[in-house]
VOPAGU-2260 file (C-alpha; in pm, 1 decimal, decimal comma):
REM VOPAGU-2260
SITE   aa  ch    i         X         Y         Z
SITE  UNK   A    0      40,8    1601,3     234,6
SITE  UNK   A    1     175,8    1967,2     138,4
SITE  UNK   A    2     491,8    1953,6     -48,7
SITE  UNK   A    3     786,0    2135,1     185,2
SITE  UNK   A    4    1115,6    2215,4      54,7
SITE  UNK   A    5    1434,5    2065,3     167,3
SITE  UNK   A    6    1818,2    2230,9     224,9
SITE  UNK   A    7    1878,0    2096,8    -132,7
SITE  UNK   A    8    1746,2    2302,3    -413,6
SITE  UNK   A    9    1737,3    1984,2    -646,0
SITE  UNK   A   10    1467,2    1788,9    -432,0
SITE  UNK   A   11    1110,9    1820,1    -210,1
SITE  UNK   A   12     969,5    1571,2      -8,5
SITE  UNK   A   13     615,4    1465,9     -51,7
SITE  UNK   A   14     431,1    1145,6      -4,5
SITE  UNK   A   15     541,4     854,9    -180,8
SITE  UNK   A   16     367,3     711,5    -504,9
SITE  UNK   A   17     446,4     308,7    -370,4
SITE  UNK   A   18     185,9     186,2    -119,8
SITE  UNK   A   19     252,1     250,6     244,7
SITE  UNK   A   20     550,2     453,0     136,2
SITE  UNK   A   21     521,0     735,4     375,7
SITE  UNK   A   22     695,9    1023,5     262,1
SITE  UNK   A   23     901,0    1030,3     -45,0
SITE  UNK   A   24    1171,6    1202,9    -214,7
SITE  UNK   A   25    1160,8    1378,7    -547,3
SITE  UNK   A   26    1337,3    1609,9    -812,2
SITE  UNK   A   27    1261,2    1963,5    -768,0
SITE  UNK   A   28    1405,7    2018,7   -1076,8
SITE  UNK   A   29    1607,7    1791,1   -1418,7
SITE  UNK   A   30    1919,7    1632,5   -1257,1
SITE  UNK   A   31    2164,4    1494,4   -1480,4
SITE  UNK   A   32    2325,8    1152,0   -1450,9
SITE  UNK   A   33    2617,9    1173,8   -1197,7
SITE  UNK   A   34    2477,2    1459,5    -977,2
SITE  UNK   A   35    2555,0    1516,6    -603,3
SITE  UNK   A   36    2175,6    1543,7    -527,3
SITE  UNK   A   37    2181,5    1564,3    -162,5
SITE  UNK   A   38    2403,3    1431,1     152,3
SITE  UNK   A   39    2246,4    1194,8     381,9
SITE  UNK   A   40    2281,6    1336,2     725,4
SITE  UNK   A   41    2208,2    1268,4    1097,0
SITE  UNK   A   42    2393,2    1154,8    1382,9
SITE  UNK   A   43    2705,5     991,0    1357,8
SITE  UNK   A   44    2682,1     641,6    1630,0
SITE  UNK   A   45    3018,0     431,1    1746,6
SITE  UNK   A   46    2999,3      24,1    1686,6
SITE  UNK   A   47    2874,2      50,0    2061,7
SITE  UNK   A   48    2589,5     269,9    1991,1
SITE  UNK   A   49    2493,5      96,4    1650,9
SITE  UNK   A   50    2497,3    -215,4    1788,6
SITE  UNK   A   51    2189,8    -176,0    2041,4
SITE  UNK   A   52    1976,8     101,2    1870,3
SITE  UNK   A   53    1600,3     -53,9    1840,5
SITE  UNK   A   54    1494,9     143,9    1531,4
SITE  UNK   A   55    1699,4      80,5    1248,0
SITE  UNK   A   56    1514,1     267,4     961,0
SITE  UNK   A   57    1758,2     512,7     882,6
SITE  UNK   A   58    2047,7     393,8     968,3
SITE  UNK   A   59    2351,3     364,1     775,9
SITE  UNK   A   60    2706,7     231,3     791,2
SITE  UNK   A   61    2985,1     472,3     695,1
SITE  UNK   A   62    3224,2     172,2     803,5
SITE  UNK   A   63    3267,6     -93,6    1107,1
SITE  UNK   A   64    3298,7     148,6    1358,5
SITE  UNK   A   65    3104,3     492,9    1265,0
SITE  UNK   A   66    2717,4     476,6    1159,1
SITE  UNK   A   67    2466,4     745,0    1094,2
SITE  UNK   A   68    2117,1     738,0    1209,7
SITE  UNK   A   69    1879,8     968,7    1034,4
SITE  UNK   A   70    1608,6     900,8    1241,7
SITE  UNK   A   71    1653,6    1292,5    1395,1
SITE  UNK   A   72    1504,8    1595,6    1361,2
SITE  UNK   A   73    1836,9    1759,7    1217,2
SITE  UNK   A   74    1929,3    1462,9     961,2
SITE  UNK   A   75    1865,2    1599,6     590,3
SITE  UNK   A   76    1547,3    1453,7     404,1
SITE  UNK   A   77    1751,5    1185,4     207,6
SITE  UNK   A   78    1606,6     982,0     458,1
SITE  UNK   A   79    1268,6    1022,1     297,7
SITE  UNK   A   80    1421,9     813,7     -19,2
SITE  UNK   A   81    1260,9     481,8     -83,9
SITE  UNK   A   82    1364,5     156,7    -205,7
SITE  UNK   A   83    1116,5     -11,7    -513,8
SITE  UNK   A   84    1059,7    -370,8    -518,1
SITE  UNK   A   85    1087,0    -296,2    -911,8
SITE  UNK   A   86    1448,0    -257,5    -957,5
SITE  UNK   A   87    1406,9     -99,3   -1264,9
SITE  UNK   A   88    1277,8     175,1   -1075,4
SITE  UNK   A   89    1617,7     240,4    -875,4
SITE  UNK   A   90    1772,1     583,4   -1016,5
SITE  UNK   A   91    2002,0     709,3    -765,2
SITE  UNK   A   92    2275,4     530,0    -566,4
SITE  UNK   A   93    2432,5     610,1    -215,0
SITE  UNK   A   94    2812,1     694,0    -218,0
SITE  UNK   A   95    3071,4     718,0      64,1
SITE  UNK   A   96    3330,4     991,4      68,6
SITE  UNK   A   97    3540,0    1093,2     350,6
SITE  UNK   A   98    3331,8     961,8     608,3
SITE  UNK   A   99    3007,0    1101,5     449,5
SITE  UNK   A  100    2722,7     998,2     275,9
SITE  UNK   A  101    2608,1    1117,0     -72,4
SITE  UNK   A  102    2275,4    1066,4    -305,5
SITE  UNK   A  103    2399,4    1053,1    -644,7
SITE  UNK   A  104    2197,6    1040,3    -959,1
SITE  UNK   A  105    2219,2     718,8   -1134,8
SITE  UNK   A  106    2096,7     855,2   -1438,9
SITE  UNK   A  107    1914,5    1148,2   -1589,7
SITE  UNK   A  108    1590,9    1248,6   -1370,7
SITE  UNK   A  109    1317,5    1459,0   -1487,0
SITE  UNK   A  110    1138,9    1713,4   -1238,6
SITE  UNK   A  111     899,4    1588,2    -980,1
SITE  UNK   A  112    1054,8    1229,7   -1049,2
SITE  UNK   A  113    1067,8    1026,0    -719,4
SITE  UNK   A  114    1401,7     903,9    -628,5
SITE  UNK   A  115    1459,9     534,0    -549,6
SITE  UNK   A  116    1761,9     371,1    -405,0
SITE  UNK   A  117    1842,3      10,8    -365,8
SITE  UNK   A  118    1878,9     -40,0      51,1
SITE  UNK   A  119    2004,5    -390,6       3,0
SITE  UNK   A  120    1936,4    -729,5     180,8
SITE  UNK   A  121    2091,4    -599,0     476,7
SITE  UNK   A  122    1866,8    -322,9     522,6
SITE  UNK   A  123    1541,2    -497,7     481,6
SITE  UNK   A  124    1672,9    -810,6     713,0
SITE  UNK   A  125    1580,7    -601,2    1001,1
SITE  UNK   A  126    1221,3    -519,1     862,1
SITE  UNK   A  127    1075,8    -828,5     766,2
SITE  UNK   A  128     949,2    -699,2     435,4
SITE  UNK   A  129     912,0   -1022,3     233,0
SITE  UNK   A  130     917,1    -864,5     -84,2
SITE  UNK   A  131    1271,3    -725,1     -74,7
SITE  UNK   A  132    1392,3   -1053,6      93,2
SITE  UNK   A  133    1306,5   -1313,1    -149,1
SITE  UNK   A  134    1038,7   -1422,7      80,6
SITE  UNK   A  135     689,1   -1498,3     106,0
SITE  UNK   A  136     415,8   -1634,4     379,6
SITE  UNK   A  137     118,9   -1889,5     267,3
SITE  UNK   A  138    -131,2   -2039,2     440,2
SITE  UNK   A  139     -58,3   -2341,1     623,7
SITE  UNK   A  140    -298,6   -2624,0     512,5
SITE  UNK   A  141    -255,0   -2827,8     849,3
SITE  UNK   A  142    -337,4   -2561,7    1034,5
SITE  UNK   A  143    -538,1   -2241,6    1007,3
SITE  UNK   A  144    -391,5   -2041,9    1268,7
SITE  UNK   A  145     -81,9   -2066,3    1077,4
SITE  UNK   A  146     139,8   -1957,9     783,0
SITE  UNK   A  147     465,2   -2119,4     635,7
SITE  UNK   A  148     727,8   -1900,1     502,7
SITE  UNK   A  149     852,4   -1939,1     167,5
SITE  UNK   A  150    1187,0   -1878,3     -63,4
SITE  UNK   A  151     974,6   -1635,5    -356,9
SITE  UNK   A  152    1335,7   -1635,5    -541,3
SITE  UNK   A  153    1658,3   -1871,0    -504,5
SITE  UNK   A  154    1817,5   -1792,0    -234,6
SITE  UNK   A  155    2162,3   -1839,4    -196,0
SITE  UNK   A  156    2412,9   -2053,7      16,6
SITE  UNK   A  157    2532,5   -1853,0     357,2
SITE  UNK   A  158    2207,7   -1600,0     262,8
SITE  UNK   A  159    2085,6   -1458,7     591,0
SITE  UNK   A  160    1706,5   -1510,6     529,0
SITE  UNK   A  161    1561,8   -1312,0     808,7
SITE  UNK   A  162    1531,8   -1230,5    1185,1
SITE  UNK   A  163    1431,5   -1543,1    1380,8
SITE  UNK   A  164    1367,4   -1370,8    1723,2
SITE  UNK   A  165    1503,7   -1078,2    1914,1
SITE  UNK   A  166    1423,0    -922,6    2261,4
SITE  UNK   A  167    1641,8    -575,2    2158,8
SITE  UNK   A  168    1488,9    -502,3    1846,8
SITE  UNK   A  169    1137,3    -362,1    1765,0
SITE  UNK   A  170     849,3    -608,9    1742,7
SITE  UNK   A  171     783,3    -544,2    1370,5
SITE  UNK   A  172    1162,2    -647,3    1316,5
SITE  UNK   A  173    1089,2   -1037,0    1375,5
SITE  UNK   A  174     779,4   -1124,9    1236,3
SITE  UNK   A  175     878,5   -1350,6     938,0
SITE  UNK   A  176    1085,9   -1584,4    1148,0
SITE  UNK   A  177     794,0   -1724,0    1353,7
SITE  UNK   A  178     667,0   -1884,0    1031,9
SITE  UNK   A  179    1019,8   -2052,7     965,1
SITE  UNK   A  180     942,8   -2468,5     955,1
SITE  UNK   A  181    1117,6   -2703,2    1178,0
SITE  UNK   A  182    1192,9   -3053,3    1064,0
SITE  UNK   A  183    1439,7   -3371,7    1187,4
SITE  UNK   A  184    1479,0   -3485,2     782,4
SITE  UNK   A  185    1805,6   -3331,0     651,7
SITE  UNK   A  186    1658,3   -3398,3     270,5
SITE  UNK   A  187    1406,0   -3056,5     414,2
SITE  UNK   A  188    1636,4   -2884,3     637,3
SITE  UNK   A  189    1811,7   -2570,4     439,7
SITE  UNK   A  190    1881,8   -2314,1     716,0
SITE  UNK   A  191    2044,3   -2283,3    1069,8
SITE  UNK   A  192    1930,1   -2033,5    1353,0
SITE  UNK   A  193    2257,8   -1818,0    1461,3
SITE  UNK   A  194    2343,3   -1539,2    1673,2
SITE  UNK   A  195    2390,5   -1225,6    1499,3
SITE  UNK   A  196    2746,0   -1105,2    1584,8
SITE  UNK   A  197    2657,2    -767,9    1607,2
SITE  UNK   A  198    2314,7    -680,1    1737,2
SITE  UNK   A  199    2269,9    -873,5    2092,2
SITE  UNK   A  200    2032,2   -1091,0    2178,0
SITE  UNK   A  201    1896,7   -1131,6    1831,7
SITE  UNK   A  202    1896,0   -1472,9    1647,6
SITE  UNK   A  203    1894,9   -1463,4    1274,4
SITE  UNK   A  204    1799,4   -1778,4     999,9
SITE  UNK   A  205    2095,7   -1848,1     761,6
SITE  UNK   A  206    2086,5   -2071,3     452,7
SITE  UNK   A  207    2294,7   -2384,3     445,9
SITE  UNK   A  208    2246,3   -2457,2     123,1
SITE  UNK   A  209    2143,5   -2300,4    -190,7
SITE  UNK   A  210    1735,4   -2267,0    -167,2
SITE  UNK   A  211    1526,6   -2262,8    -455,9
SITE  UNK   A  212    1176,6   -2041,1    -515,2
SITE  UNK   A  213     880,9   -2231,5    -363,7
SITE  UNK   A  214    1070,6   -2392,4    -101,7
SITE  UNK   A  215     987,5   -2373,3     295,0
SITE  UNK   A  216    1264,7   -2206,4     492,3
SITE  UNK   A  217    1314,8   -2520,3     725,8
SITE  UNK   A  218    1538,5   -2545,9    1021,4
SITE  UNK   A  219    1660,9   -2832,7    1247,4
SITE  UNK   A  220    1449,4   -2876,2    1527,3
SITE  UNK   A  221    1734,5   -2888,4    1758,5
SITE  UNK   A  222    1809,6   -2543,3    1627,4
SITE  UNK   A  223    1608,2   -2427,6    1910,8
SITE  UNK   A  224    1862,2   -2565,5    2145,8
SITE  UNK   A  225    2212,1   -2422,1    2231,0
SITE  UNK   A  226    2485,2   -2662,7    2395,7
SITE  UNK   A  227    2619,1   -2449,3    2701,2
SITE  UNK   A  228    2825,3   -2515,8    3037,4
SITE  UNK   A  229    2611,7   -2647,4    3273,0
SITE  UNK   A  230    2568,2   -2567,2    3624,6
SITE  UNK   A  231    2331,8   -2830,7    3740,3
SITE  UNK   A  232    2410,1   -3144,1    3929,4
SITE  UNK   A  233    2369,5   -3452,0    3689,0
SITE  UNK   A  234    2317,7   -3835,2    3723,2
SITE  UNK   A  235    2670,2   -3833,0    3446,7
SITE  UNK   A  236    2870,2   -3502,7    3615,8
SITE  UNK   A  237    2886,9   -3354,1    3285,0
SITE  UNK   A  238    3019,6   -2962,1    3261,1
SITE  UNK   A  239    2852,8   -2959,2    2928,8
SITE  UNK   A  240    2459,2   -2911,0    2932,5
SITE  UNK   A  241    2187,8   -2759,3    2664,7
SITE  UNK   A  242    1940,0   -2481,5    2699,6
SITE  UNK   A  243    1660,1   -2344,1    2495,1
SITE  UNK   A  244    1753,7   -2047,4    2285,5
SITE  UNK   A  245    1405,9   -1948,0    2235,7
SITE  UNK   A  246    1065,6   -2013,9    2476,9
SITE  UNK   A  247     937,8   -2394,5    2400,5
SITE  UNK   A  248     586,1   -2544,5    2405,1
SITE  UNK   A  249     497,2   -2886,3    2530,7
SITE  UNK   A  250     509,2   -3130,1    2284,8
SITE  UNK   A  251     750,0   -2961,8    2069,2
SITE  UNK   A  252     981,6   -3186,9    1864,0
SITE  UNK   A  253    1385,0   -3060,1    1941,6
SITE  UNK   A  254    1577,8   -3306,1    1753,6
SITE  UNK   A  255    1700,8   -3646,0    1623,7
SITE  UNK   A  256    1914,7   -3826,4    1885,7
SITE  UNK   A  257    2218,8   -3940,9    1723,0
SITE  UNK   A  258    2388,9   -4097,7    2031,6
SITE  UNK   A  259    2399,8   -4411,6    2175,5
SITE  UNK   A  260    2171,4   -4629,7    2338,9
SITE  UNK   A  261    2211,3   -4906,4    2582,2
SITE  UNK   A  262    1986,4   -5152,0    2771,3
SITE  UNK   A  263    2073,5   -5103,0    3157,3
SITE  UNK   A  264    1850,6   -5281,6    3469,6
SITE  UNK   A  265    1581,6   -5367,6    3202,2
SITE  UNK   A  266    1580,3   -5052,7    3015,3
SITE  UNK   A  267    1641,5   -4881,2    2714,4
SITE  UNK   A  268    1865,3   -4568,6    2792,1
SITE  UNK   A  269    2046,8   -4292,7    2613,6
SITE  UNK   A  270    2409,3   -4283,5    2696,6
SITE  UNK   A  271    2554,3   -3974,6    2499,8
SITE  UNK   A  272    2722,6   -3838,8    2199,6
SITE  UNK   A  273    2978,6   -4104,0    2053,8
SITE  UNK   A  274    3292,1   -4026,4    1795,6
SITE  UNK   A  275    3357,7   -4185,7    1445,0
SITE  UNK   A  276    3427,7   -4492,8    1618,9
SITE  UNK   A  277    3107,3   -4531,7    1813,9
SITE  UNK   A  278    3318,8   -4433,8    2183,4
SITE  UNK   A  279    3123,5   -4207,1    2418,4
SITE  UNK   A  280    3294,9   -3846,6    2372,2
SITE  UNK   A  281    3192,4   -3566,9    2581,0
SITE  UNK   A  282    3438,6   -3311,0    2462,4
SITE  UNK   A  283    3323,1   -3242,5    2142,5
SITE  UNK   A  284    3061,6   -2950,4    2095,8
SITE  UNK   A  285    2972,9   -3042,8    1676,1
SITE  UNK   A  286    2723,7   -3325,2    1786,8
SITE  UNK   A  287    2352,9   -3217,8    1806,9
SITE  UNK   A  288    2263,2   -3043,1    2089,0
SITE  UNK   A  289    2003,0   -3317,4    2194,9
SITE  UNK   A  290    2348,0   -3573,7    2235,7
SITE  UNK   A  291    2443,3   -3342,1    2554,2
SITE  UNK   A  292    2112,6   -3278,8    2744,9
SITE  UNK   A  293    2151,6   -3394,6    3082,0
SITE  UNK   A  294    1990,7   -3674,0    3342,8
SITE  UNK   A  295    1947,3   -3448,3    3665,1
SITE  UNK   A  296    1926,0   -3623,4    4033,5
SITE  UNK   A  297    1662,2   -3403,0    4133,3
SITE  UNK   A  298    1379,9   -3524,3    3848,1
SITE  UNK   A  299    1167,9   -3227,0    3907,8
SITE  UNK   A  300    1406,7   -3075,8    3712,0
SITE  UNK   A  301    1265,5   -3283,5    3410,0
SITE  UNK   A  302    1150,4   -3094,5    3129,4
SITE  UNK   A  303    1194,2   -3297,1    2793,8
SITE  UNK   A  304    1202,7   -3658,9    2734,6
SITE  UNK   A  305    1319,9   -3928,7    2491,8
SITE  UNK   A  306    1106,4   -4113,1    2295,8
SITE  UNK   A  307    1105,7   -4433,5    2030,5
SITE  UNK   A  308     985,9   -4324,3    1659,9
SITE  UNK   A  309     721,5   -4572,4    1689,8
SITE  UNK   A  310     555,6   -4362,8    1968,7
SITE  UNK   A  311     581,6   -4058,0    1737,5
SITE  UNK   A  312     471,4   -4205,7    1436,4
SITE  UNK   A  313     112,5   -4188,7    1554,8
SITE  UNK   A  314     145,1   -3814,0    1548,8
SITE  UNK   A  315      50,2   -3756,5    1186,0
SITE  UNK   A  316     195,5   -3426,3    1179,1
SITE  UNK   A  317     538,2   -3488,2    1242,9
SITE  UNK   A  318     776,2   -3589,4     923,3
SITE  UNK   A  319    1077,5   -3759,0    1095,5
SITE  UNK   A  320    1382,1   -3875,3     955,1
SITE  UNK   A  321    1590,6   -4201,5    1010,2
SITE  UNK   A  322    1668,0   -4200,1    1347,1
SITE  UNK   A  323    1535,9   -4393,8    1586,9
SITE  UNK   A  324    1513,6   -4178,7    1908,1
SITE  UNK   A  325    1381,7   -3867,7    1950,6
SITE  UNK   A  326    1389,6   -3569,1    2224,5
SITE  UNK   A  327    1034,0   -3405,7    2322,3
SITE  UNK   A  328     944,6   -3095,4    2529,1
SITE  UNK   A  329     744,2   -3230,2    2840,5
SITE  UNK   A  330     611,1   -2879,7    2976,0
SITE  UNK   A  331     682,8   -2517,4    2866,5
SITE  UNK   A  332    1080,3   -2441,2    2853,4
SITE  UNK   A  333    1156,0   -2068,4    2890,4
SITE  UNK   A  334    1443,6   -1899,9    2688,5
SITE  UNK   A  335    1769,9   -1989,4    2860,4
SITE  UNK   A  336    1630,1   -2277,1    3084,4
SITE  UNK   A  337    1842,5   -2617,2    3062,2
SITE  UNK   A  338    1678,8   -2908,8    2886,6
SITE  UNK   A  339    1674,5   -3199,5    3096,6
SITE  UNK   A  340    1559,1   -3556,2    3049,4
SITE  UNK   A  341    1555,2   -3893,7    3173,4
SITE  UNK   A  342    1785,2   -4147,8    3080,4
SITE  UNK   A  343    1556,1   -4411,8    2991,2
SITE  UNK   A  344    1380,2   -4395,1    2634,5
SITE  UNK   A  345    1004,1   -4411,5    2607,4
SITE  UNK   A  346     844,2   -4664,1    2409,0
């Protein structure tokens, strides 16, 4: 690709030296450490506008309420500066001043040297490039069509790991999340799925403890569910219910049941969430969503079932915890659909 000059005399853009890097930005002359090289310009966005932008490739935060989008024709070529997985190659930095963003030389630069900047984890979270996030995908030995998401580097407690799913962001922004593992075993669970408070319709995977390199990113099966206000007529007249956070396939393990089980009319039935003293407590939402699954008067609404551990132990690929009862999807459940099960526990 031919080189072309930018508005700065100190830089020019051409094909990057890194694989799949697209265009890169290069020093057009020797530059001293501390010199201002170029200003990062683009379209100024409000908080509301920045929340819903789909392509976040060139989005930079000036403050919480103001953001700069370089994905416009009149933006400066500062947007062509690439990151590098080799942190020793970082030679420039972004500096904010008076609601403007400048690129500053971090060390002396030679003419024709490519510029590299650390975009930070917050940027790469929305681009699903594992090398920048300390993540890697490996083949699943138990399923040739599947992969497993592993921590390539140690990850800190409360670290945002990746996007789980998003109906707002471009599709290439949520590829790693589909390879997160699910389990009901507390010793394996190291992450949780939570709503992104900034971007609508977006769920994130966040570490719940320090994750050591080599561990699979694993969340509680119950993270597929969320507690909501129920609008359906149920056996218990409960105002609290559970809906699917994501589309769920038939036969999916949805979590361990920690509530009370009693014999009623010769059947073992689930009763509901209990407090520390073993008494029923429908007011607290701190328990697993599985405890709040409702039992509809209309049995045609049933899309899941409670089953005893002994029944599931016949399925070799399921790694079960210490609980005696689990929730299993009976048919496909769409995102946002309320989850219903009969009270009887299948043995």
